[in-house]
C-alpha positions as CSV (number, residue, x, y, z in Angstrom):
1,X,78.1,133.0,21.8
2,X,80.6,130.9,23.6
3,X,82.7,134.0,24.3
4,X,79.8,135.7,26.0
5,X,79.3,132.7,28.3
6,X,83.0,132.6,29.2
7,X,82.9,136.3,30.0
8,X,79.8,135.8,32.2
9,X,81.4,132.8,33.9
10,X,84.5,134.9,34.7
11,X,82.3,137.7,36.2
12,X,80.3,135.3,38.4
13,X,83.3,133.5,39.7
14,X,85.3,136.6,40.4
15,X,88.1,135.6,38.1
16,X,88.8,132.3,40.0
17,X,87.3,130.1,37.4
18,X,90.6,128.0,37.2
19,X,90.7,127.5,41.0
20,X,89.6,124.2,42.3
21,X,89.3,123.6,46.1
22,X,90.1,120.3,47.7
23,X,87.7,117.5,47.0
24,X,86.3,115.5,49.9
25,X,84.5,112.2,50.0
26,X,81.1,113.2,51.7
27,X,80.6,109.6,52.9
28,X,84.0,109.5,54.6
29,X,83.3,112.9,56.2
30,X,79.8,111.7,57.4
31,X,81.4,108.5,58.7
32,X,84.1,110.5,60.6
33,X,81.4,112.8,62.0
34,X,79.4,109.7,63.1
35,X,82.4,108.3,64.9
36,X,83.0,111.6,66.7
37,X,79.4,111.6,67.9
38,X,79.8,108.0,69.1
39,X,83.0,109.0,71.0
40,X,81.3,111.9,72.7
41,X,78.4,109.6,73.6
42,X,80.9,107.2,75.1
43,X,82.7,110.0,77.0
44,X,79.3,111.2,78.4
45,X,78.4,107.7,79.5
46,X,81.7,107.2,81.2
47,X,81.4,110.5,83.0
48,X,77.9,109.7,84.2
49,X,79.1,106.3,85.5
50,X,81.9,108.0,87.5
51,X,79.5,110.6,88.8
52,X,77.0,108.0,89.9
53,X,79.7,106.0,91.6
54,X,80.9,109.1,93.5
55,X,77.3,110.0,94.6
56,X,76.8,106.4,95.9
57,X,80.0,106.5,97.8
58,X,79.2,109.9,99.3
59,X,75.7,108.7,100.2
60,X,77.1,105.7,102.0
61,X,79.5,107.8,103.9
62,X,76.7,110.2,104.9
63,X,74.5,107.3,106.1
64,X,77.4,105.8,108.1
65,X,78.1,109.1,109.7
66,X,74.4,109.7,110.6
67,X,74.1,106.2,112.0
68,X,77.3,106.6,114.1
69,X,76.2,109.9,115.5
70,X,72.7,108.7,116.3
71,X,74.2,105.6,118.0
72,X,76.6,107.8,120.1
73,X,73.7,110.0,121.3
74,X,71.1,107.3,121.6
75,X,72.9,105.1,124.0
76,X,72.1,107.6,126.8
77,X,74.2,107.9,130.0
78,X,75.9,110.7,131.7
79,X,76.6,113.8,129.6
80,X,80.4,113.2,129.8
81,X,79.9,109.6,128.5
82,X,77.7,110.9,125.6
83,X,80.3,113.6,124.9
84,X,83.1,111.0,124.7
85,X,81.1,108.8,122.4
86,X,80.3,111.8,120.1
87,X,84.0,112.7,120.1
88,X,85.0,109.2,119.2
89,X,82.3,109.1,116.5
90,X,83.5,112.4,115.1
91,X,87.1,111.2,115.1
92,X,86.1,108.0,113.3
93,X,83.9,109.9,110.8
94,X,86.8,112.3,110.1
95,X,89.2,109.4,109.5
96,X,86.6,107.7,107.3
97,X,86.1,111.0,105.4
98,X,89.8,111.4,104.7
99,X,90.1,107.8,103.5
100,X,87.0,108.2,101.3
101,X,88.4,111.4,99.9
102,X,91.5,109.6,98.9
103,X,89.4,106.8,97.4
104,X,87.3,109.4,95.5
105,X,90.4,111.2,94.3
106,X,91.8,107.9,93.0
107,X,88.5,107.1,91.2
108,X,88.3,110.6,89.7
109,X,91.9,110.5,88.5
110,X,91.7,107.0,87.1
111,X,88.5,107.7,85.2
112,X,89.7,111.1,84.1
113,X,92.7,109.5,82.5
114,X,90.6,106.8,80.9
115,X,88.1,109.4,79.6
116,X,91.0,111.7,78.3
117,X,92.6,108.6,76.6
118,X,89.3,107.8,74.9
119,X,88.9,111.5,73.8
120,X,92.6,111.7,72.6
121,X,92.3,108.4,70.6
122,X,89.1,109.6,69.0
123,X,90.6,113.0,68.1
124,X,93.7,111.3,66.6
125,X,91.6,108.9,64.6
126,X,89.4,111.7,63.4
127,X,92.4,113.7,62.2
128,X,93.9,110.6,60.6
129,X,90.7,109.9,58.8
130,X,90.4,113.5,57.7
131,X,94.0,113.5,56.4
132,X,93.5,110.2,54.5
133,X,90.3,111.6,53.0
134,X,92.0,114.8,51.9
135,X,94.9,112.8,50.4
136,X,92.5,110.7,48.3
137,X,91.0,113.7,46.6
């Protein structure tokens, strides 16, 4: 009877009855997965903070531009005086926009580097954890 069972086992395993795949600690894998989710959550949080900061800065620039233009037009006077004030306001707004673009670029670059660093460290830690788990088995 034992022979019949061995024959049946060989048929159901396709002749790979002696093959054993790598063993993994399910708790270690679950822990690694949890850490990866935490890292992605942190990256998303960091990204939203950067986005909110950019929106606030752009909003402030827009409000400043609107106020300057309204002031240039609202002071009244001769058309040539109004035109000169509008030209100055446009020049000042353009200079401000260029300066703010540089500031936005610096914010984006600094935070992109920080976010990428967080992602890279998390990825490296995940691979190290996976390797350590596989070596234990």
